[in-house]
C-alpha positions in Angstrom: 19.9 -37.0 41.9 22.0 -33.9 41.5 21.1 -31.6 44.2 20.5 -28.0 43.1 22.8 -25.0 43.9 20.5 -22.3 44.1 17.3 -21.5 45.2 15.5 -19.7 42.1 12.7 -22.2 41.8 11.8 -22.6 45.6 8.0 -22.2 46.3 7.3 -18.8 48.2 4.1 -18.3 48.9 4.0 -14.4 50.2 6.2 -11.4 50.6 6.3 -12.6 54.5 7.5 -16.0 53.4 10.1 -14.4 51.0 11.5 -12.2 53.6 11.5 -14.8 56.4 13.6 -17.2 54.1 16.2 -14.1 53.6 14.7 -12.1 50.9 15.6 -8.5 50.8 19.1 -9.1 52.1 20.5 -8.7 48.7 18.8 -5.0 48.2 19.5 -4.1 51.7 23.3 -5.1 51.0 23.3 -3.2 47.8 22.2 0.2 48.8 24.8 0.3 51.4 27.3 0.4 48.5 28.0 3.0 46.0 26.1 2.0 42.7 29.3 1.4 40.7 30.4 -1.1 43.3 27.4 -2.8 42.9 28.0 -3.4 39.4 31.5 -4.2 40.1 30.4 -7.2 42.5 28.0 -8.6 39.8 30.8 -8.5 37.2 33.1 -10.1 39.6 30.9 -12.9 40.2 31.1 -13.8 36.5 27.3 -13.9 36.2 26.4 -14.3 32.4 23.0 -13.7 30.7 20.5 -16.6 31.1 18.4 -15.5 28.1 20.6 -16.8 25.3 23.6 -14.8 24.8 25.5 -15.5 27.7 26.9 -11.9 27.8 28.6 -10.9 31.2 26.1 -9.0 33.2 28.1 -6.7 35.2 29.9 -5.9 31.9 26.9 -4.7 30.5 25.4 -2.8 33.6 29.3 -1.0 33.5 29.0 -0.2 29.8 25.6 1.6 30.4 26.7 3.5 33.3 29.7 4.9 31.4 27.5 6.0 28.5 26.2 9.5 28.4 22.5 9.8 28.2 19.6 12.0 29.9 17.9 8.9 31.4 18.8 5.3 32.0 16.2 2.5 31.9 16.0 -1.2 32.7 14.1 -3.8 31.0 13.2 -7.2 32.4 12.6 -9.6 30.0 10.0 -12.1 30.8 8.5 -12.3 26.9 9.8 -16.4 26.7 9.1 -17.7 23.5 11.9 -20.1 22.5 11.0 -23.5 21.7 11.6 -26.1 24.5 12.1 -23.2 27.3 9.8 -22.5 30.2 12.3 -21.7 32.9 11.5 -18.1 33.4 7.7 -18.4 33.5 8.6 -21.1 36.2 10.7 -18.8 38.1 7.8 -16.0 38.1 5.4 -18.6 39.2 7.7 -19.9 42.2 9.1 -16.5 43.5 8.1 -13.6 41.7 9.5 -11.5 44.8 13.2 -12.7 43.8 12.6 -11.3 40.1 11.5 -8.1 41.9 14.5 -7.5 44.0 16.8 -8.2 41.2 15.0 -5.6 39.2 15.5 -3.0 42.3 19.4 -3.8 42.6 19.9 -3.7 38.7 18.1 -0.1 38.7 19.9 0.9 41.5 23.4 -0.3 40.2 22.9 1.5 36.6 21.1 4.7 37.8 17.9 3.9 36.0 14.7 6.0 36.5 12.1 3.6 35.6 11.9 -0.1 35.0 9.8 -2.2 32.6 8.7 -5.8 32.9 7.8 -7.0 29.2 5.8 -10.3 29.5 3.4 -12.1 26.4 -0.4 -11.4 27.1 -1.0 -15.3 27.3 1.4 -15.6 30.5 -1.7 -14.9 32.5 -0.6 -17.1 35.4 2.8 -15.2 35.6 1.1 -11.5 35.1 -1.3 -12.3 38.1 1.9 -13.7 40.0 4.1 -10.3 39.2 0.8 -8.0 40.0 0.3 -9.8 43.4 3.9 -9.6 44.1 4.4 -5.9 43.1 1.2 -4.9 45.4 2.8 -6.9 48.5 6.4 -5.5 47.8 6.0 -2.4 46.0 9.2 -1.6 43.6 11.8 0.7 44.7 12.0 2.0 41.3 8.9 2.8 39.2 8.0 -0.5 37.5 5.7 -1.0 34.8 4.5 -4.3 33.4 3.8 -4.5 29.5 1.6 -6.7 28.4 3.0 -7.6 24.7 2.1 -9.7 21.6 2.7 -13.5 21.1 5.4 -12.7 18.4 8.6 -14.7 19.1 10.7 -11.7 18.4 8.7 -9.9 21.1 11.5 -11.7 23.4 14.4 -10.0 21.1 15.7 -6.8 23.1 15.4 -4.5 20.4 11.6 -5.6 19.4 10.8 -5.6 23.3 12.0 -1.9 23.2 9.7 -0.9 20.2 6.7 -2.6 22.1 7.3 -0.5 25.2 7.0 2.5 23.1 3.8 1.4 21.5 5.0 0.0 18.4 4.9 -3.7 16.7 7.6 -6.2 17.8 9.8 -5.4 14.8 13.6 -5.2 16.0 15.2 -1.6 15.6 18.7 -1.3 14.1 20.8 -0.1 17.1 20.6 -2.2 20.4 19.0 -0.6 23.8 22.5 0.0 25.5 23.5 2.3 22.4 20.2 3.8 21.9 17.7 2.9 24.6 14.0 3.8 25.4 12.3 7.0 24.2 15.6 8.5 22.7 15.8 11.5 21.1 18.7 13.3 19.1 21.4 13.8 21.4 19.5 11.7 24.1 20.3 8.0 23.6 18.7 6.9 26.9 20.9 3.9 27.4 19.0 0.9 28.5 19.9 -2.5 30.2 17.8 -5.4 29.0 18.3 -8.6 31.2 16.0 -11.6 31.4 14.3 -13.1 34.4 16.6 -15.8 35.6 19.8 -13.3 35.2 18.1 -10.7 37.4 16.6 -13.6 39.8 20.5 -14.4 40.3 21.4 -10.9 41.5 19.8 -10.7 45.1 21.8 -14.0 45.9 25.2 -12.8 44.6 24.6 -9.5 46.5 23.6 -11.0 49.8 26.3 -14.0 49.4 29.0 -12.4 47.6 30.5 -12.9 44.4 33.0 -15.6 45.6 30.0 -17.7 47.0 28.5 -17.5 43.3 31.7 -18.8 41.9 31.9 -21.8 43.9 29.4 -23.8 41.7 29.5 -23.7 38.1 32.8 -23.6 35.8 35.4 -20.7 35.6 33.9 -19.4 32.5 30.2 -20.0 33.3 29.8 -19.5 37.1 26.6 -20.5 39.1 23.8 -22.6 38.4 21.0 -22.5 35.7 17.3 -23.7 35.5 17.0 -26.1 32.5 13.9 -27.1 30.7 14.1 -30.7 29.5 11.3 -31.9 27.4 10.7 -34.6 24.7 11.6 -38.5 24.8 12.9 -38.9 28.2 11.4 -40.5 31.4 11.2 -37.3 33.6 10.6 -34.1 31.5 10.6 -31.0 33.6 12.4 -28.1 35.4 15.7 -28.6 36.8 17.8 -26.1 38.8 21.5 -27.5 38.6 25.0 -26.2 38.5 26.5 -25.3 35.3 29.3 -27.6 34.0 27.4 -30.8 34.0 27.8 -32.6 30.9 24.9 -33.0 28.6 24.6 -36.7 29.2 24.3 -36.2 32.7 21.3 -34.0 32.0 19.7 -36.4 29.6 20.3 -39.6 31.6 20.9 -38.9 35.2 18.8 -36.1 35.8 15.8 -36.6 33.1 15.9 -40.6 33.4 17.3 -41.0 30.0 15.2 -42.6 27.0 12.2 -45.3 27.5 12.9 -48.9 27.2 14.4 -50.2 24.2 15.1 -46.8 23.0 18.2 -44.7 22.5 18.5 -40.9 22.4 19.5 -39.7 19.0 19.6 -35.8 19.5 19.6 -33.1 22.0 18.3 -29.7 20.7 19.0 -26.6 22.7 16.1 -24.5 21.3 15.7 -23.2 18.1 18.8 -21.2 17.7 21.9 -23.5 18.0 23.2 -26.6 16.3 21.5 -30.0 17.5 24.1 -32.2 19.4 24.7 -35.7 18.5 25.6 -38.3 21.0 29.4 -37.9 20.2 29.0 -34.6 21.9 26.7 -35.6 24.9 30.0 -35.6 27.1 30.1 -31.6 26.4 29.8 -29.7 29.6 26.8 -27.5 29.9 29.2 -24.2 29.7 28.5 -21.1 27.5 31.9 -21.2 25.8 32.4 -25.1 25.9 28.8 -25.6 24.1 29.9 -22.8 21.4 33.2 -24.6 21.0 31.5 -27.9 19.6 29.6 -25.6 17.3 26.1 -25.4 19.4 25.0 -23.4 22.2 23.8 -23.1 25.8 21.1 -20.7 24.9 18.4 -20.1 27.7 18.9 -23.8 28.9 15.8 -25.4 27.0 16.7 -28.6 25.7 14.0 -30.8 23.4 15.4 -34.5 23.2 14.4 -37.1 20.6 15.1 -40.7 20.5 15.9 -43.1 17.6 12.1 -43.2 16.4 12.3 -39.5 15.6 13.1 -38.6 11.7 15.7 -35.7 11.7 14.2 -34.3 8.4 10.8 -34.1 10.2 12.2 -32.5 13.4 14.4 -30.1 11.3 11.3 -29.1 9.2 9.2 -28.5 12.4 11.8 -26.0 14.0 12.6 -24.5 10.6 9.0 -23.7 9.8 8.6 -22.1 13.2 11.5 -19.7 12.3 10.3 -18.8 9.2 6.7 -18.3 10.3 8.2 -15.9 13.1 10.6 -13.9 10.9 9.4 -10.6 10.9 10.3 -9.7 7.2 12.4 -6.7 7.8 15.3 -8.5 6.2 14.6 -10.0 2.9 17.4 -12.5 2.9 15.9 -13.9 6.5 12.4 -14.0 5.2 12.9 -15.2 1.9 15.6 -17.5 3.0 14.0 -19.1 5.8 10.7 -19.7 3.7 13.1 -21.3 0.8 14.6 -23.6 3.4 11.3 -24.7 4.6 10.0 -25.4 1.0 13.1 -27.8 0.3 12.9 -29.4 3.4 9.0 -30.2 2.7 10.0 -31.7 -0.6 12.3 -34.0 1.1 10.1 -35.0 4.1 7.1 -35.6 1.4 9.6 -37.9 -0.5 10.0 -35.6 -3.6 13.6 -34.2 -2.6 16.8 -34.7 -4.3 20.4 -33.8 -3.8 19.6 -30.5 -5.3 17.2 -29.6 -2.5 19.9 -30.7 0.0 22.6 -28.4 -1.8 19.8 -25.7 -2.0 19.2 -25.7 1.9 22.9 -25.2 2.8 23.1 -22.6 0.1 20.2 -20.6 1.8 21.8 -20.9 5.2 25.1 -19.4 3.7 22.9 -16.2 2.7 20.1 -16.3 5.1 22.0 -13.6 7.7 22.5 -11.0 5.1 21.5 -7.5 6.7 19.9 -8.8 9.6 18.8 -6.9 12.5 18.4 -9.7 15.0 19.7 -13.1 15.6 16.5 -15.2 14.2 18.6 -15.9 10.9 21.8 -17.0 12.8 19.7 -19.3 14.7 18.1 -20.6 11.8 21.6 -21.1 9.9 23.2 -22.7 12.9 20.4 -25.1 13.7 19.3 -26.1 10.1 23.2 -26.4 8.7 23.8 -28.4 12.0 20.9 -30.6 11.6 22.0 -31.5 7.8 25.8 -31.9 8.4 25.6 -34.1 11.5 22.6 -36.3 10.2 23.7 -36.3 6.4 23.2 -39.9 6.0 19.6 -39.7 7.2 18.8 -36.9 5.1 20.2 -38.7 2.2 18.3 -41.8 3.1 15.1 -39.5 3.0 15.4 -38.3 -0.6 13.0 -39.6 -3.0 11.2 -42.0 -0.5 8.6 -41.9 1.9 9.6 -41.2 5.4 11.4 -44.3 7.2 10.5 -43.2 10.4 6.8 -41.9 10.2 5.9 -40.2 13.6 4.0 -37.2 14.4 6.9 -34.5 15.7 5.4 -31.7 17.9 7.2 -28.5 18.0 7.9 -28.1 21.8 6.7 -24.5 22.0 5.7 -25.0 25.7 2.4 -23.6 26.9 2.1 -24.9 30.3 3.9 -27.1 32.9 2.3 -29.1 35.9 2.5 -32.3 37.2 5.6 -33.0 35.7 4.0 -32.6 32.3 4.4 -29.9 29.6 1.6 -29.0 27.4 2.5 -27.7 24.0 1.2 -25.2 21.6 -0.6 -26.9 18.4 2.0 -26.4 16.0 3.1 -29.8 14.7 4.3 -31.4 11.2 3.1 -35.0 10.7 6.0 -37.2 9.2 
């Protein structure tokens, strides 16, 4: 078994336990430095956002520091809702103190007057953990816990900003680093939004140094990541590992590979990137290298299916989720995602033809028009990638019942414990 390189998911029982293990040293080191130097150290570390985009964290901080504005804010994004992902909730459960320390360091580095933690109301275990930790370790900067809706788009940074301001989770036009929280004319209030895992890495970087962080991972994606692995493997679970490992190592070495007599057909990185077929299982888990093969590392969540799964049913399952979660502000997205689902349903039910496949790809060409968020980009990448990679399987499904009848659950994770995931009850029967 590959050993973890970082300690984000080590169980910590109390603030005293956290401090005894070295907690607090990152913040102590940070406040001895000018705030600009703290941001520069994070930039030198090469830490990239662990929420999906992989944007360089230090660069984001420095850009907000450089923007004019009457007030700066920090948002910790704990509104995790991507299928096949549970890592942020797992980190909070195991060690909420490190997240709070990361928030304090980030707020100091950008000069934030206030911080917000956005989280779904159904994440009750995590809400309790955060409230307990905030009571035991009072935040250095005023910090508010914002309980939000179950909408998938609540996890999108522009929608999260709307919820903080008391409105529905509908993405606004301009990103928070340009026009942030509670902005008025002439007062843009630039705001940094970082996800839980990103912020949990920050205390380690400040206490141990940027060079230490770069000792693991790859030159372009330094450090480690917490991976969620679910589906048709022997050992589904949460794994904290160095970046740069090949996908195949995550599937077979770490997660135990498929059941007896089965082979792995596809690895799906959430709902926002193209599925990976076996010919790409040698790709390193690195933001740029995953993008180079037409997929993405995303937030480190992987749904794995073996050769008993029907790719039409799998694609329909994820496409339906995205269509349902599209907020409707951009007609090309809402109508396009809904139309894609309609054509996939025809194929899945045995009524589809070549025109349906052509229509799915044509909708992928247009679905991103006028977009306010990345949901339609994910829909386009996922659906197009599935159809093009598994074209023969889609063609074999046209005009006939499913050759691989099986219930395919959407891996929208509600809970994890005792080595097992519990999913929310969305599924499509093959």
